[in-house]
C-alpha positions as semicolon CSV with decimal commas, in nm:
position;residue;x (nm);y (nm);z (nm)
1;M;1,589;0,155;2,200
2;S;1,427;-0,156;2,358
3;V;1,524;-0,525;2,352
4;T;1,276;-0,802;2,244
5;T;1,357;-1,170;2,237
6;V;1,229;-1,367;1,958
7;R;1,261;-1,743;1,890
8;L;1,342;-1,824;1,527
9;Q;1,319;-2,134;1,335
10;A;1,665;-2,274;1,234
11;E;1,603;-2,203;0,868
12;V;1,511;-1,849;0,931
13;E;1,801;-1,795;1,153
14;Q;2,033;-1,936;0,869
15;H;1,878;-1,702;0,612
16;L;1,907;-1,414;0,863
17;E;2,273;-1,484;0,923
18;A;2,351;-1,506;0,555
19;I;2,184;-1,179;0,480
20;A;2,356;-0,993;0,767
21;S;2,696;-1,128;0,649
22;R;2,629;-1,036;0,283
23;L;2,526;-0,688;0,390
24;H;2,804;-0,640;0,650
25;R;2,545;-0,547;0,902
26;S;2,421;-0,700;1,235
27;K;2,124;-0,949;1,252
28;G;1,958;-0,676;1,468
29;W;1,991;-0,423;1,182
30;V;1,839;-0,667;0,939
31;I;1,548;-0,750;1,163
32;N;1,479;-0,382;1,225
33;Q;1,481;-0,297;0,864
34;A;1,252;-0,611;0,785
35;L;1,018;-0,508;1,070
36;S;1,010;-0,141;0,954
37;E;0,917;-0,235;0,593
38;Y;0,648;-0,478;0,733
39;I;0,494;-0,227;0,959
40;E;0,483;0,049;0,673
41;K;0,321;-0,230;0,448
42;Q;0,054;-0,297;0,724
43;Q;-0,021;0,070;0,758
44;R;-0,065;0,123;0,378
45;E;-0,300;-0,186;0,362
46;Q;-0,497;-0,037;0,661
47;E;-0,518;0,293;0,480
48;R;-0,636;0,127;0,162
49;W;-0,896;-0,063;0,348
50;Q;-1,025;0,248;0,503
51;Q;-1,048;0,411;0,163
52;T;-1,232;0,115;0,025
53;L;-1,496;0,141;0,317
54;E;-1,526;0,515;0,249
55;A;-1,581;0,453;-0,130
56;M;-1,833;0,192;-0,056
57;E;-2,020;0,425;0,169
58;S;-1,999;0,694;-0,086
59;A;-2,145;0,465;-0,345
60;A;-2,420;0,347;-0,128
61;Q;-2,520;0,718;-0,086
62;G;-2,549;0,728;-0,469
63;K;-2,212;0,934;-0,508
64;V;-2,120;0,775;-0,826
65;V;-2,011;0,867;-1,176
66;D;-2,166;0,729;-1,504
67;A;-1,934;0,471;-1,675
68;G;-1,995;0,645;-2,007
69;E;-1,885;0,990;-1,871
70;V;-1,567;0,825;-1,726
71;Q;-1,494;0,661;-2,069
72;D;-1,546;0,994;-2,262
73;W;-1,322;1,167;-2,022
74;L;-1,048;0,898;-2,052
75;N;-1,090;0,892;-2,421
76;S;-1,018;1,274;-2,418
77;W;-0,684;1,242;-2,255
78;G;-0,397;1,397;-2,453
79;A;-0,626;1,556;-2,702
80;D;-0,659;1,927;-2,769
81;N;-1,011;1,931;-2,622
82;E;-0,935;1,728;-2,312
83;R;-1,230;1,711;-2,094
84;D;-1,239;1,787;-1,704
85;A;-1,290;1,480;-1,491
86;P;-1,666;1,406;-1,438
87;E;-1,827;1,466;-1,103
88;S;-2,024;1,231;-0,899
89;G;-2,390;1,274;-0,864
90;R;-2,412;1,427;-0,528
């Protein structure tokens, strides 16, 4: 495990101490938890952005599904004659 020094604003330090005290954990533990969650969130956002770029490229290539077909498919959900998902025009 490595050590990193961070300068905290007084208000942030106070909140950090209060959280650590309430959880009966060290400030380092709270900081590690917070950073781990932040990193995971950033990774999810990056993955979503990549998926968005891929979807935009796919649409630009004409790989789309007609809105009416999608609506018909959604309307069939739960019915005895539920339809398969429509496929894009490839």
